[in-house]
Each structure stands twice: as C-alpha cells, then as structure tokens.
C-alpha positions as CSV (number, residue, x, y, z in Angstrom):
1,M,0.0,0.1,-0.2
2,N,1.6,3.2,-1.1
3,A,2.4,6.2,1.5
4,N,0.3,8.6,-0.1
5,F,-2.9,6.6,0.3
6,L,-2.1,6.4,4.0
7,Q,-2.2,10.3,3.9
8,T,-5.9,10.3,3.0
9,P,-7.8,12.4,5.9
10,I,-9.5,10.3,8.3
11,V,-12.8,11.9,7.7
12,Y,-13.1,9.7,4.6
13,L,-12.8,6.5,6.4
14,K,-16.1,4.5,6.5
15,G,-17.8,4.9,9.8
16,V,-16.1,8.1,10.8
17,G,-17.7,11.3,9.4
18,P,-17.1,14.6,10.2
19,N,-18.1,14.7,13.7
20,R,-16.1,11.9,14.7
21,A,-13.2,13.3,12.7
22,E,-12.9,16.1,14.7
23,T,-13.0,14.2,18.0
24,L,-10.1,11.9,16.9
25,Q,-8.2,15.0,15.5
26,S,-8.4,16.9,19.0
27,E,-8.1,14.1,21.3
28,L,-5.7,11.6,19.9
29,G,-3.9,13.7,17.1
30,I,-5.4,11.4,14.2
31,H,-5.7,13.4,11.2
32,V,-5.0,10.7,8.6
33,Y,-5.2,7.0,8.0
34,Q,-1.4,6.7,9.0
35,D,-2.1,8.2,12.1
36,L,-5.0,5.8,13.0
37,L,-2.6,2.7,12.0
38,N,-0.1,4.2,14.6
39,L,-2.4,4.2,17.3
40,F,-0.9,1.4,19.1
41,P,-2.9,-0.4,21.8
42,N,-1.9,0.1,25.5
43,R,-2.2,-3.3,26.5
44,Y,-4.2,-6.5,25.6
45,I,-6.6,-8.7,27.3
46,D,-6.1,-12.1,26.2
47,K,-8.7,-14.6,26.8
48,T,-8.1,-16.5,23.6
49,Q,-5.8,-19.2,25.4
50,Y,-4.8,-20.7,28.4
51,Y,-1.1,-20.4,29.4
52,K,0.9,-23.0,31.1
53,I,3.4,-21.0,33.7
54,S,6.3,-22.3,32.0
55,Q,5.2,-20.4,28.8
56,L,4.8,-17.0,30.6
57,Q,6.7,-14.0,28.7
58,K,8.0,-11.0,30.1
59,S,5.6,-8.7,27.9
60,N,3.0,-6.3,29.2
61,A,0.0,-8.3,28.0
62,D,-2.7,-9.9,30.5
63,V,-2.9,-13.5,30.4
64,Q,-5.2,-16.4,31.4
65,I,-3.9,-19.7,33.3
66,A,-5.7,-22.7,34.9
67,G,-4.4,-24.1,38.0
68,K,-4.8,-24.2,41.7
69,I,-3.6,-22.8,44.9
70,V,-1.6,-24.8,47.2
71,H,-0.7,-22.6,50.0
72,I,-1.3,-19.2,51.4
73,K,0.6,-16.9,53.6
74,T,0.3,-13.4,55.2
75,V,3.8,-11.7,54.6
76,E,4.9,-8.5,56.8
77,Q,6.4,-5.5,54.9
78,K,7.5,-2.4,56.1
79,R,4.1,-0.6,55.5
80,G,1.4,-3.3,55.9
81,K,1.0,-6.5,55.0
82,R,0.5,-8.5,51.6
83,L,-1.4,-11.9,50.9
84,V,0.6,-14.1,48.9
85,A,-0.7,-17.6,47.6
86,K,1.3,-20.3,45.9
87,F,-0.3,-21.2,42.5
88,I,0.4,-24.6,40.4
89,D,0.0,-26.1,37.3
90,D,1.3,-29.2,35.8
91,T,4.5,-27.0,34.6
92,G,5.6,-24.8,37.4
93,E,4.5,-22.3,40.1
94,M,4.0,-18.6,40.5
95,E,2.8,-16.3,43.2
96,L,-0.5,-14.7,43.4
97,V,-0.4,-11.1,45.5
98,W,-3.1,-9.0,47.1
99,F,-2.4,-5.8,49.1
100,R,-6.1,-4.9,49.7
101,G,-9.3,-6.8,50.9
102,Q,-6.8,-9.6,52.4
103,K,-9.3,-10.9,55.1
104,W,-12.5,-11.6,52.4
105,I,-10.0,-13.2,50.0
106,R,-8.4,-15.4,52.5
107,D,-12.0,-16.4,53.7
108,N,-13.2,-17.4,50.2
109,L,-10.3,-18.9,48.4
110,K,-10.5,-22.9,48.0
111,L,-7.3,-24.7,48.5
112,N,-6.4,-27.6,45.7
113,T,-9.7,-26.6,43.8
114,P,-9.0,-25.8,40.0
115,Y,-9.2,-21.9,39.3
116,V,-8.8,-19.7,36.1
117,I,-7.0,-16.7,36.9
118,F,-6.4,-13.6,34.7
119,G,-4.4,-10.7,35.1
120,K,-0.9,-9.0,34.3
121,C,2.3,-10.8,35.4
122,N,5.2,-9.2,37.0
123,W,8.5,-10.9,36.9
124,F,10.8,-10.3,40.0
125,N,13.6,-12.1,41.5
126,G,13.2,-15.0,39.0
127,V,9.6,-15.5,39.8
128,F,6.4,-14.7,38.0
129,S,3.6,-13.0,40.4
130,M,0.0,-11.8,39.3
131,P,-1.1,-8.9,41.7
132,H,-5.1,-9.0,42.4
133,P,-6.0,-11.5,39.6
134,E,-9.4,-12.1,38.5
135,M,-10.5,-15.4,39.6
136,E,-13.0,-17.8,38.7
137,L,-13.6,-21.3,39.3
138,L,-12.8,-23.3,36.3
139,S,-16.4,-25.3,36.7
140,D,-18.2,-21.8,36.4
141,H,-15.5,-20.4,33.8
142,K,-16.4,-23.2,31.1
143,K,-20.1,-22.3,31.6
144,G,-19.5,-18.8,30.0
145,L,-16.7,-18.6,27.6
146,R,-15.5,-15.5,26.0
147,L,-12.7,-16.1,23.2
148,H,-10.4,-13.6,21.9
149,M,-7.1,-11.4,22.4
150,Q,-8.8,-7.8,22.6
151,P,-6.5,-4.6,22.0
152,V,-7.3,-1.8,24.4
153,Y,-6.4,1.6,22.9
154,P,-5.6,4.9,24.8
155,S,-8.9,6.8,25.5
156,T,-9.8,10.1,27.2
157,E,-13.0,11.3,28.7
158,K,-14.2,13.1,25.9
159,L,-13.9,10.2,23.4
160,S,-16.1,8.2,26.0
161,N,-18.6,10.9,26.0
162,K,-18.8,11.2,22.4
163,G,-19.3,7.4,22.1
164,I,-15.9,6.8,20.6
165,S,-15.4,3.5,22.7
166,N,-12.7,1.2,22.8
167,R,-14.6,-1.3,20.4
168,V,-15.6,1.7,18.0
169,I,-11.7,2.4,17.6
170,S,-10.9,-1.4,17.0
171,K,-13.7,-1.4,14.4
172,L,-12.3,1.6,12.9
173,I,-8.7,-0.2,12.5
174,Q,-10.5,-3.3,11.1
175,Q,-12.2,-1.2,8.7
176,L,-8.6,0.5,7.6
177,F,-7.1,-3.0,7.2
178,V,-10.0,-3.9,4.9
179,E,-9.7,-0.9,2.7
180,T,-5.8,-1.3,2.4
181,K,-6.4,-5.2,2.1
182,G,-3.6,-5.3,4.9
183,K,-0.7,-4.6,2.7
184,F,1.8,-1.9,3.6
185,S,4.8,-1.0,2.1
186,E,8.0,-2.4,3.7
187,S,10.2,0.2,5.3
188,L,13.2,-1.8,6.4
189,S,16.0,-3.4,4.0
190,E,16.1,-7.1,3.4
191,G,19.6,-7.1,4.9
192,L,18.4,-5.6,8.1
193,R,15.4,-7.9,8.4
194,N,17.3,-11.1,7.8
195,E,20.2,-9.7,10.1
196,L,17.7,-9.1,13.0
197,K,15.2,-11.6,11.8
198,L,12.3,-9.2,12.0
199,I,8.9,-9.8,10.8
200,S,7.5,-8.1,7.7
201,K,6.1,-4.6,8.0
202,S,2.5,-5.7,7.2
203,E,2.6,-8.8,9.5
204,A,3.9,-6.6,12.4
205,L,1.2,-4.1,11.9
206,F,-1.6,-6.9,11.6
207,N,-0.2,-8.5,15.0
208,I,0.0,-5.3,16.8
209,H,-3.5,-4.5,16.3
210,F,-5.0,-8.1,16.1
211,P,-2.4,-10.4,17.6
212,K,-3.1,-14.3,17.1
213,N,-1.1,-15.0,20.0
214,Q,1.5,-13.6,22.4
215,E,4.7,-14.9,20.5
216,L,3.8,-13.0,17.5
217,L,2.5,-10.0,19.6
218,A,6.2,-9.7,21.0
219,K,7.6,-9.9,17.5
220,A,5.3,-7.5,16.2
221,Q,6.2,-4.8,19.0
222,F,10.0,-5.7,18.6
223,R,10.1,-5.0,14.8
224,L,7.9,-1.8,15.2
225,K,9.9,-0.3,18.2
226,F,13.4,-1.2,16.5
227,E,12.1,0.9,13.4
228,E,10.8,3.9,15.3
229,L,14.1,4.1,17.1
230,F,16.0,3.3,14.1
231,Y,14.8,6.3,11.8
232,L,15.0,8.6,15.0
233,Q,18.7,7.8,15.2
234,M,19.1,8.1,11.5
235,Q,17.5,11.7,11.5
236,L,19.9,12.5,14.6
237,I,23.2,10.9,13.0
238,A,22.5,12.2,9.6
239,K,21.9,15.7,11.0
240,N,25.2,15.5,12.8
241,M,27.2,14.6,9.5
242,L,25.3,17.0,7.7
243,H,26.3,19.8,10.2
244,K,29.9,19.0,9.9
245,Q,29.8,18.9,6.2
246,K,27.8,22.0,5.4
247,I,28.2,24.4,8.4
248,K,31.7,25.6,8.0
249,G,33.4,26.5,11.1
250,F,36.3,28.6,11.8
251,N,39.6,26.8,11.6
252,F,41.6,27.2,14.8
253,D,45.1,25.6,13.4
254,Q,47.2,27.4,16.0
255,V,47.7,26.1,19.5
256,G,49.8,29.1,20.4
257,V,51.7,31.0,22.9
258,R,48.7,31.9,25.6
259,F,47.6,28.1,25.5
260,N,51.0,26.8,25.9
261,D,51.9,29.4,28.5
262,F,48.9,28.8,30.3
263,Y,49.3,25.0,30.6
264,A,52.8,25.1,31.6
265,N,53.0,27.8,34.0
266,K,49.3,29.0,35.0
267,L,47.7,25.7,35.7
268,P,46.7,25.7,39.3
269,F,46.8,21.7,39.4
270,E,47.5,18.5,37.2
271,L,45.0,17.8,34.8
272,T,43.0,14.5,35.1
273,N,43.2,12.1,32.3
274,A,39.6,12.6,31.6
275,Q,40.2,16.3,31.2
276,K,43.2,15.8,28.7
277,R,41.0,13.3,26.7
278,V,38.3,16.2,26.4
279,I,40.3,18.9,25.5
280,K,41.8,16.5,22.9
281,E,38.5,15.8,21.5
282,I,37.7,19.6,21.6
283,R,40.9,20.5,19.7
284,A,40.3,17.8,16.9
285,D,36.7,19.5,16.4
286,L,38.3,23.0,16.4
287,G,40.8,22.2,13.7
288,S,38.4,20.3,11.4
289,N,37.1,23.3,9.3
290,A,33.7,22.1,10.6
291,Q,31.4,24.0,13.2
292,M,32.2,22.6,16.7
293,N,28.6,21.4,18.3
294,R,29.9,19.4,21.4
295,L,28.2,18.5,24.7
296,L,30.5,18.4,27.6
297,Q,29.0,16.5,30.6
298,G,30.8,16.4,33.9
299,D,29.7,15.8,37.5
300,V,29.5,18.6,40.1
301,G,33.3,19.5,40.9
302,S,34.5,17.2,37.8
303,G,36.7,20.4,36.6
304,K,34.5,21.6,33.6
305,T,35.5,25.1,34.0
306,I,39.4,24.5,33.4
307,V,38.5,22.9,30.1
308,A,36.3,25.9,29.2
309,V,39.4,28.3,29.7
310,M,41.6,26.4,27.8
311,T,39.2,26.1,25.0
312,M,38.8,29.8,25.0
313,L,42.6,30.3,25.0
314,L,42.7,28.3,21.8
315,A,40.3,30.6,20.3
316,I,41.8,33.6,21.4
317,D,45.5,32.4,20.1
318,N,43.8,32.3,16.9
319,G,42.8,35.7,16.8
320,F,38.9,35.2,17.9
321,Q,36.7,36.4,20.8
322,A,34.8,33.6,23.0
323,C,31.8,34.0,25.5
324,L,30.4,32.1,28.2
325,M,26.9,32.1,29.0
326,A,24.9,31.1,32.2
327,P,21.4,30.9,33.5
328,T,21.8,32.7,36.4
329,E,23.3,36.1,37.8
330,I,25.0,34.1,40.6
331,L,26.6,31.4,38.4
332,A,27.6,34.2,35.9
333,N,29.5,35.9,38.5
334,Q,31.1,32.8,39.8
335,H,32.3,31.8,36.6
336,Y,33.7,35.5,36.1
337,N,35.4,35.7,39.3
338,G,37.0,32.0,39.0
339,I,38.1,32.7,35.2
340,S,39.4,36.3,35.9
341,A,41.4,34.7,38.8
342,L,42.9,31.9,36.6
343,L,43.9,34.3,33.8
344,K,45.7,37.0,36.3
345,D,48.8,38.4,34.7
346,T,48.4,36.7,31.4
347,G,47.1,40.1,29.6
348,I,43.8,38.7,28.6
349,T,41.0,40.8,29.0
350,C,37.6,39.5,30.7
351,E,34.4,41.2,31.3
352,L,31.0,40.4,32.9
353,L,27.5,41.4,31.7
354,T,24.7,40.8,33.3
355,G,21.0,42.4,34.0
356,S,22.5,44.3,37.1
357,V,25.5,45.9,35.2
358,K,24.8,49.7,35.0
359,K,24.2,51.3,31.7
360,S,27.2,53.5,32.2
361,A,29.4,50.4,32.6
362,R,27.9,48.5,29.6
363,K,28.9,51.2,27.0
364,P,32.9,50.6,27.6
365,I,32.1,46.8,27.3
366,H,30.3,47.3,24.0
367,E,32.9,49.3,22.6
368,K,36.0,47.1,23.8
369,L,33.8,43.9,22.0
370,E,33.3,45.7,18.9
371,N,37.1,46.8,18.4
372,G,38.4,43.5,19.5
373,E,40.3,44.7,22.7
374,L,37.9,42.5,24.9
375,H,38.9,38.8,24.8
376,I,36.5,37.2,26.9
377,L,32.8,38.3,27.6
378,I,30.8,36.1,30.6
379,G,27.2,36.8,31.4
380,T,23.8,35.8,31.3
381,H,21.0,36.3,28.7
382,A,22.2,40.0,28.5
383,I,24.8,38.7,26.0
384,L,22.0,37.9,23.7
385,E,20.9,41.6,23.3
386,D,20.9,43.0,19.7
387,K,23.4,46.0,21.3
388,V,26.2,43.2,21.9
389,K,28.3,42.9,18.9
390,F,31.7,41.4,18.8
391,K,34.5,41.9,16.1
392,N,35.0,38.4,15.9
393,L,33.1,35.5,18.2
394,G,34.8,32.4,17.5
395,L,33.6,30.3,20.4
396,A,30.4,30.5,22.5
397,I,30.2,28.3,25.8
398,I,26.9,27.4,27.2
399,D,26.3,26.4,30.7
400,E,23.5,24.4,31.9
401,Q,21.9,24.4,28.3
402,H,18.4,23.0,29.1
403,R,17.8,26.4,30.4
404,F,18.4,28.1,27.2
405,G,15.8,28.0,24.1
406,V,16.8,27.0,20.4
407,A,15.7,30.6,19.6
408,Q,18.0,32.1,22.0
409,R,20.9,29.7,21.0
410,S,20.2,30.8,17.2
411,K,20.8,34.5,18.5
412,L,24.3,33.7,19.2
413,W,24.8,32.5,15.8
414,H,24.0,35.6,14.1
415,K,26.6,37.5,15.9
416,N,28.9,36.6,13.0
417,E,29.0,35.7,9.4
418,Y,30.1,32.3,10.3
419,P,28.3,30.7,13.5
420,P,30.9,30.2,16.3
421,H,31.9,26.9,17.5
422,I,29.3,25.9,20.2
423,L,30.5,23.8,23.6
424,V,27.5,23.2,25.8
425,M,28.4,22.2,29.3
426,T,26.1,20.6,31.9
427,A,26.3,19.0,35.7
428,T,23.4,17.3,35.2
429,P,24.5,14.1,34.2
430,I,22.4,12.5,31.3
431,P,22.1,8.9,31.1
432,R,23.5,7.5,27.9
433,T,20.0,6.3,26.8
434,L,18.6,9.8,27.1
435,A,21.8,11.7,25.6
436,M,21.5,9.2,22.6
437,S,18.1,10.5,22.0
438,L,17.9,14.0,23.3
439,Y,21.4,15.1,22.2
440,G,22.1,12.6,19.4
441,D,22.9,15.2,16.9
442,L,26.0,16.8,19.4
443,D,29.2,15.0,19.8
444,I,29.3,14.1,23.4
445,S,32.3,14.3,25.8
446,V,32.3,13.3,29.2
447,I,34.7,14.0,32.4
448,D,34.4,10.9,34.4
449,E,36.8,11.3,37.1
450,L,37.5,13.7,40.0
451,P,40.5,15.9,40.3
452,P,43.2,14.3,42.6
453,G,43.1,15.2,46.2
454,R,39.0,15.3,46.3
455,K,37.8,12.8,48.9
456,P,34.7,11.1,48.0
457,I,31.8,12.5,50.2
458,K,30.3,10.3,52.9
459,T,26.7,9.8,52.5
460,V,24.6,8.8,55.3
461,H,20.5,8.6,55.7
462,R,19.4,9.3,59.4
463,Y,15.9,9.4,60.7
464,D,14.5,12.3,62.7
465,T,14.9,10.0,65.9
466,N,18.8,10.6,65.6
467,R,18.6,14.5,65.3
468,L,20.5,14.9,68.9
469,K,23.6,12.6,67.6
470,V,23.6,14.8,64.1
471,F,23.7,18.0,66.0
472,Q,26.6,16.6,68.3
473,F,28.4,15.7,64.9
474,I,27.9,19.2,63.6
475,R,29.2,20.6,66.9
476,D,32.4,18.5,66.3
477,E,33.0,19.7,62.5
478,I,32.5,23.4,63.5
479,K,35.2,22.9,66.4
480,K,37.6,21.9,63.6
481,G,36.8,25.0,61.9
482,R,34.5,23.8,59.2
483,Q,31.0,25.1,57.9
484,V,27.8,23.5,57.5
485,Y,24.6,23.7,55.1
486,V,21.2,22.8,56.3
487,V,18.8,22.9,53.4
488,Y,14.8,22.4,53.6
489,P,12.5,21.7,50.6
490,L,10.6,24.2,48.6
491,I,7.7,23.2,46.9
492,Q,6.0,26.2,45.2
493,E,2.5,25.2,46.1
494,S,2.8,25.0,49.7
495,E,4.9,28.3,50.3
496,A,3.5,28.8,53.5
497,L,4.0,25.6,54.9
498,D,7.8,25.7,53.7
499,Y,8.4,28.9,55.0
500,K,7.0,27.3,58.5
501,D,9.2,24.5,58.2
502,L,12.2,26.6,57.4
503,M,11.5,28.9,60.2
504,D,10.7,25.9,62.9
505,G,14.0,24.4,61.8
506,Y,15.9,27.7,62.1
507,E,14.5,28.4,65.6
508,S,15.6,24.8,66.8
509,I,19.0,25.2,65.3
510,V,19.6,28.7,67.1
511,R,18.5,26.8,70.2
512,D,20.8,24.2,69.7
513,F,23.7,26.7,68.6
514,P,23.3,29.6,70.6
515,Q,25.4,33.1,70.1
516,P,27.9,34.2,70.5
517,E,29.7,30.7,70.3
518,F,27.9,30.0,66.9
519,Q,26.8,32.3,64.1
520,I,24.1,31.5,61.7
521,S,22.9,32.8,58.2
522,I,19.4,32.1,56.7
523,V,18.6,32.3,53.0
524,H,15.3,32.1,51.5
525,G,12.9,33.1,48.5
526,K,11.1,35.7,50.5
527,M,14.2,37.7,51.1
528,K,15.6,40.7,49.2
529,P,18.0,40.0,46.9
530,A,20.5,42.4,48.7
531,D,19.6,40.8,52.1
532,K,20.2,37.2,50.3
533,D,23.5,38.3,48.9
534,Y,24.4,39.7,52.3
535,E,24.1,36.5,54.0
536,M,25.5,34.6,51.6
537,E,28.6,36.7,51.5
538,R,28.9,36.3,55.4
539,F,28.8,32.7,54.9
540,V,31.6,32.7,52.0
541,K,33.6,34.6,54.3
542,G,33.5,32.4,57.1
543,E,31.8,34.7,59.6
544,T,28.9,32.3,59.8
545,Q,29.3,28.7,60.6
546,I,25.9,27.3,59.6
547,M,24.1,28.4,56.4
548,V,20.2,27.7,56.8
549,A,18.4,27.6,53.4
550,T,15.9,26.5,50.9
551,T,17.2,25.3,47.4
552,V,18.7,28.2,46.5
553,I,22.0,27.3,47.2
554,E,21.5,24.3,45.0
555,V,23.4,25.7,41.8
556,G,26.6,28.0,42.1
557,V,27.8,28.5,45.4
558,N,31.3,27.4,46.1
559,V,32.4,27.7,49.7
560,P,35.6,25.3,49.9
561,N,35.3,25.4,53.7
562,A,31.8,23.9,54.0
563,S,32.4,20.3,54.5
564,V,28.6,19.0,55.9
565,M,25.5,19.1,53.9
566,I,22.4,18.3,56.1
567,I,19.1,17.7,53.9
568,E,15.9,18.1,55.8
569,S,12.9,16.1,54.7
570,A,15.2,14.5,52.3
571,E,12.4,12.3,51.0
572,R,10.5,15.2,49.5
573,F,13.4,15.9,46.8
574,G,14.2,14.3,43.4
575,L,17.3,12.3,43.1
576,S,18.8,14.6,40.8
577,Q,18.3,17.6,43.0
578,L,19.8,15.7,46.0
579,H,22.9,15.1,44.0
580,Q,23.2,18.7,43.0
581,L,22.8,19.8,46.7
582,R,25.5,17.2,47.7
583,G,27.7,18.5,45.3
584,R,28.0,22.1,47.2
585,V,30.5,20.2,49.7
586,G,33.5,18.4,49.0
587,R,35.0,21.3,47.2
588,G,38.1,21.5,49.7
589,A,40.8,19.0,50.6
590,D,38.7,18.0,54.0
591,Q,36.5,15.0,54.2
592,S,32.9,16.0,53.6
593,Y,29.6,14.4,54.5
594,C,26.0,14.7,53.3
595,I,23.2,13.5,56.0
596,L,19.9,12.7,54.6
597,M,17.2,13.6,57.1
598,T,13.6,11.8,56.9
599,G,10.9,10.6,58.8
600,H,10.3,6.9,59.5
601,K,7.5,6.7,56.8
602,L,8.8,6.3,53.5
603,S,7.5,5.4,49.9
604,S,9.4,2.5,48.3
605,E,10.3,5.2,46.0
606,A,11.7,7.3,48.6
607,K,13.6,4.6,49.9
608,T,15.4,3.7,46.9
609,R,16.5,7.3,46.3
610,M,18.0,7.6,49.6
611,E,19.8,3.8,49.2
612,T,20.8,5.1,45.8
613,M,22.5,8.4,47.3
614,V,24.1,6.4,50.0
615,A,25.6,3.7,47.6
616,T,27.1,6.0,45.1
617,N,28.6,9.5,44.2
618,D,28.4,8.8,40.5
619,G,26.3,11.1,38.6
620,F,25.6,9.0,36.0
621,E,24.5,6.1,38.1
622,I,22.2,8.2,39.9
623,A,20.8,9.8,36.7
624,E,20.1,6.1,35.4
625,V,18.3,5.1,38.6
626,D,16.4,8.4,38.3
627,L,15.2,7.8,34.8
628,K,13.7,4.4,35.8
629,L,12.0,6.3,38.5
630,R,10.6,9.0,36.7
631,G,10.7,8.4,33.1
632,P,12.4,10.5,30.8
633,G,10.0,13.6,30.4
634,D,10.6,14.5,34.1
635,L,14.4,14.3,34.0
636,M,14.9,17.2,31.9
637,G,12.3,19.6,33.9
638,T,8.9,20.3,34.0
639,Q,8.3,21.9,30.7
640,Q,9.3,19.0,28.7
641,S,7.2,15.8,29.9
642,G,6.3,15.5,26.2
643,M,9.9,15.3,25.1
644,L,10.0,12.1,23.2
645,N,6.9,11.8,21.6
646,L,7.4,8.3,20.4
647,K,4.5,6.0,19.2
648,I,5.5,2.8,20.4
649,A,9.1,2.4,21.8
650,D,10.1,3.5,25.4
651,I,13.7,5.0,25.7
652,V,14.1,3.6,29.3
653,K,12.5,0.1,29.0
654,D,13.4,-0.6,25.3
655,N,17.4,0.7,26.0
656,N,18.8,-2.4,24.6
657,I,16.8,-2.0,21.3
658,L,17.8,1.6,21.2
659,K,21.3,1.0,21.4
660,S,20.9,-1.7,18.6
661,A,19.1,0.8,16.6
662,R,21.8,3.5,16.9
663,Y,24.5,0.8,16.1
664,Y,22.6,0.0,13.0
665,A,21.7,3.3,11.9
666,L,25.3,4.6,12.4
667,K,26.9,1.5,10.4
668,L,24.5,2.4,7.5
669,L,25.4,5.9,7.2
670,K,29.1,5.4,7.7
671,D,28.9,2.9,4.6
672,D,26.5,4.7,2.5
673,P,26.1,8.3,3.5
674,S,23.5,9.2,0.8
675,L,21.6,6.0,0.7
676,K,22.5,5.4,-3.0
677,K,23.2,1.7,-2.8
678,P,20.5,-0.3,-4.3
679,E,19.9,-2.5,-1.3
680,N,19.1,0.6,0.6
681,Q,16.3,2.1,-1.6
682,I,13.7,1.0,0.5
683,I,15.3,2.9,3.3
684,R,15.8,5.9,1.5
685,H,12.5,6.1,0.6
686,S,11.1,5.3,3.8
687,Y,13.2,8.0,5.2
688,A,12.3,10.5,2.7
689,Q,8.5,9.9,3.7
690,L,9.2,10.2,7.3
691,T,11.3,13.4,6.9
692,K,8.3,14.7,4.6
693,Y,5.6,13.9,6.8
694,K,7.2,14.0,10.4
695,N,10.0,15.9,11.2
696,I,12.6,15.0,14.0
697,W,11.2,18.1,15.9
698,N,8.0,16.5,16.4
699,Y,9.9,13.9,18.6
700,I,12.1,16.1,20.5
701,S,10.5,19.3,22.2
C-alpha cells in the first residue's frame, strides 16, 4: 500500500464522518489514515488461550492460566502486609499477591481446587507474580466462555462521552485493514530484516492490532520499536553528519603562546586524564573546518571550568573572541570570578555582562567588544541583546543548556558571518540512553573522574529520631573550623508550609547552637536580593558557621570550607536535586559529609532514592536510577514531559533496542551516507517519507 494513500484524511474512512473526525483529531491527534494505523494498543486482554506457567513471557499482556492454589501466607512488609498465594499447574509455580481486601480473599479462596486466573504478570527475582488477579472457579468459567485477544487503545473522557469506545476504535482499525487489504509498504531493507530476524511490516502492523498469540505480539512489538528508534537515530546522526559537512566553522589551527604558557605555568593543578582526553576531542573539532557542536558532561566538581578556559585560549590564540553564557547571575558571577583569577597576569581581558550591570558600565564593554580589545565576555541572557556586537566571536560556551531555548542559541549564531563553535556544558548527568536521543546530533564528551585530592563525600541516611547525634556531629565539625549547610525543601504550592518548616528548623538550630559561640546565616526566597547576597557573603567569608537555606543554594555557591550538607525532609527531593545539593560540599581537601534526614514513613520510591544516594557518588549511575523512577519526561524539567513523543518505543524500557538501532543506523550511514546503494533504496524512500510528513522536531521538544 503506497504511503500517499495513508495520507488520506481520516474523515473519508467508512464509519468516521465529520463529527468523529474532529474528535479523533483533537483528542488523539489522528488526522490521516497513517495516524490511526499508528495508534497502538496500550495493552491486550487475552482470553483466547490458557497459558502454562512455563510459557509466560515478560511482555505487558494480560494472561489467563488454569491451575490451583496450594498454599497461602501473610507476609509482613515495612508498610502493612500482603497476602501471597502459591499457584501451580503441571509445568511450574507462580505467586498471586493481594495488598487489599485480604481477609475476604483469605476466607473465600479454596485450596487445591481448579481455578482460572486472569491478569498482568510481573517478573521479579526469578518468579512470575500476578497482583490482584481476576479469579473464577474452572467449573463456572466453562459455562460462559469469551474467546479472543482484545486490544485496549488509549482513551480520554471526551472520547467516551462522544461514544467513541474501545470497540469503535477497534472497528475503525478493522475497516482500515479492509480498505488497504492489510498490505503495507516495507520500510526496512531485506538485509536488516534478515540480520535481526524481523517480521515484515504488514505482519507487524496486523499483529500489533489483532495479535493471534503472545509470541506474534512480541515479534510485532520488537519490529515496530526497532523501526521507530532506528529512524529517530538516522535523523539525529544524519543531522550531525550534515552539520559537519555544511556548516563551516573557523579553523583554529594554532595551538599558540597563550595556551602553551597557561598549560605550562599557570595551571593550578595537574589535569586529570579525563580532562586531557576531552581537551584533545575539542582540539580535533576546532581544527576540522566544521563548526564544533559538542556537549560536555561532567559531574559537580569534575573540572569543566578549566576545560572551558583552555578552549577559550585556543580561540584567542587564533585571533578570535569567546563568550560564556550562564543561566543565572550567581553562576555568571562565579564563572567570572573564577576565570578572572585563573587568567590574572596573562594580559587577557575578561568582562562580566548581566542584567545588574549599570548602563554607564555597559558602554565601554560594548566598545571593547566591537574593536576586539575584549577577549572574553561572561554573562547571562544579557549577552544575546542586539546591542552586544563582537568583532569576531569564534567560540560560545553555554552552561546548563537545558535552560536556554533554541531561539536564544540561534541569536548567538547571528553575531557573525560564520556561526561560532559551540560547547554546551552540563553538570546534570544525562544517562547515556537519554543523551543518545536528546543530544544525538551533538558530539558528547564526558569528564568521568574527579580531580586528585578530592575525597569522595560520605553520605548517610538518618531518621529524625537521630537528630541529637547529628547535632553533636555538627558541633564537632564546627570545632574543627568547618562550615555546615542545612537545606529545607521548597515546593511552590505550599509556600506557607515550607516557610514554616524553614523557620521552625531555624529556631531549633538557634536554640541548639546559641550565639555568640555560633553564628548562623539564613537564606530563602522571600528575602530581598540584597539581603540574600549579604547573608551568602557572610557565609562565604566564614563569618557564619551554619547556613540554613531553601534550595536557592542548589546551583553555583562554592565554599571550599563547607564540609557538611544536611538535607531535611530528604524524601521530598528528587534524586538529581539531592545529588546537586550534595555537590555543594566536598570542594576543599577535607573529608565532607552529606546527611539525609527523613521521617520513618517512606514510600518505596523514596527508599530507593535514599539507598542510591548512600551507595554511590556517581552522577551517571544516579541519573540512570532517576530515569527508571521518573521516566524521560520529568528528567529534563517540568516543561518537557512530552519530550520524546514516540508511538511505541520507550527509551528507558527499550534501552537495548535503542542501542541496537543506533548501532545499525551509524553503520549504515558510515557505509552509504547518501543511501545511494540499491539495497538501501527502501530505507532511503522511507526516510524521505518520514522527513516529509514527520520531522525529527516532532519527536523532540
């Protein structure tokens, strides 16, 4: 069936009509036949057959099994109890589990009597279990038999109100198969299908909507997930290759005096092997005639700033200017102070431009930028203003890029005839899987070791009942001359409550750490900026030993003498936030500590978060766990939950398929970049159709 037929407006499908077409468009985004074909079921109700326990698959389908219960027990868990029954047939055993209604179930279940059970199976620790199964005595079940495997499609309240039920959608899809005779153009080459043992496109589409059995369903899911991820990766990789061919960059072919002098005489410490490797990767990009587009990932404190400085020196040695853009004034100030100190006595000029810089001070900055006297400009969004013109901007470094939109980045491009080289830095570790999809068009460098002399932060989890011991520990650390952070959660909706928590906490600390022996700073969102800065400043100078704060200190503050981070109500923070907060200590040579304080009642997810924090300091491991707990949408911030708008694949659960898809896409494009070979014609055609009707940016917000 040719692709053009599938672009027929949905209104023309028998059984749809104008009213239904409008509802399908607004509720499910179904505009043409193709969209309906790609409306894949969420799950399946399989009452066609009875599975043996030995045949169960790790798929998300409901199954039906005949067998009997031989044993029942109540299992204590940290919160409440669960009822667990051992269910057997002649091929094996599994567990049935109930968390609610246990007494009634226990009283009514018959042991050693044939039952038919129905529900979803979970696979855990080598055993299949079915929570809250539908149960029927086999004798009753035989009297009323309902046979077939029903797909369950996504639905909304409005669809139900308009009478577009699951059955109606299933009927429309049947009609679509009648009109197309169930024949669909193949979209993957024969070579790929053979190598991966994939079923054909037509078979896959039929068995995703009307599966005959579990095995065919699993094959259809694998085929369609692979295809979706394969073309997503093709677009990202092709975009990256095209970028390198088409977008010419300034060629920095000199490694000059300034770079070499800094490396030999000014470096405050020996670079780690990871830093050396990353600088090498960047140097190769800068000398390749193509525009650099690189993402630099490194955990808090891994030494990204020094890499940024050395990259700027390469630009300056080649006669160009550089800029560094940060999302907040605090961060921009910190970069400016750090970088100016590193470049002292080198003759390199460096200025700061943020919203707070007075008009009178801006004029000389603008002039020096335009005549080339100024080498490095550091700032916030203020750098993007039209008034800011460079003589020759050769390098733009963007810190914490997910806070800058695409439009803002493109403004930087237009400050020159050629776009500058771009280096994006982030201290938010992005798991490999997500990076391959979100930043598949950027080259990725990772600094994966901490500078020498940094001791790993010791993290412990303590309950509120241990508070006296924790306070004693704080006293001991302060006696050694150290400083302490105490952080309270901030959840916008309950500002009054949060403020009360913070003030209660502050008062109890003031009681336990009385003046004049102890000095305490407090910082929170309701304070005036000048007061905040004053309190921060006192802590930075060491005039106060304890800083009580909300999460305003999450990004940016650098106090090498602070060695203890206490996070109150730690269960109310996400993993990446806990990890970022922990990164505020451990900046000096002393042993640092992070203490996670919680109540005794913890959800299983909160428990996992605490255990992960105690077990590892590795931001990438933490990000992987976070991704599994929260899914890809939340990880990049609230506005991007629809980030990867995939029809059937899930980049977390289908991690292995994603890796395989990227491997085959890369192999294919390296071997045949313009897809000219006869055996790749199908892929070339499908790729063209996909980019015509669906651009990659529909997938990535």
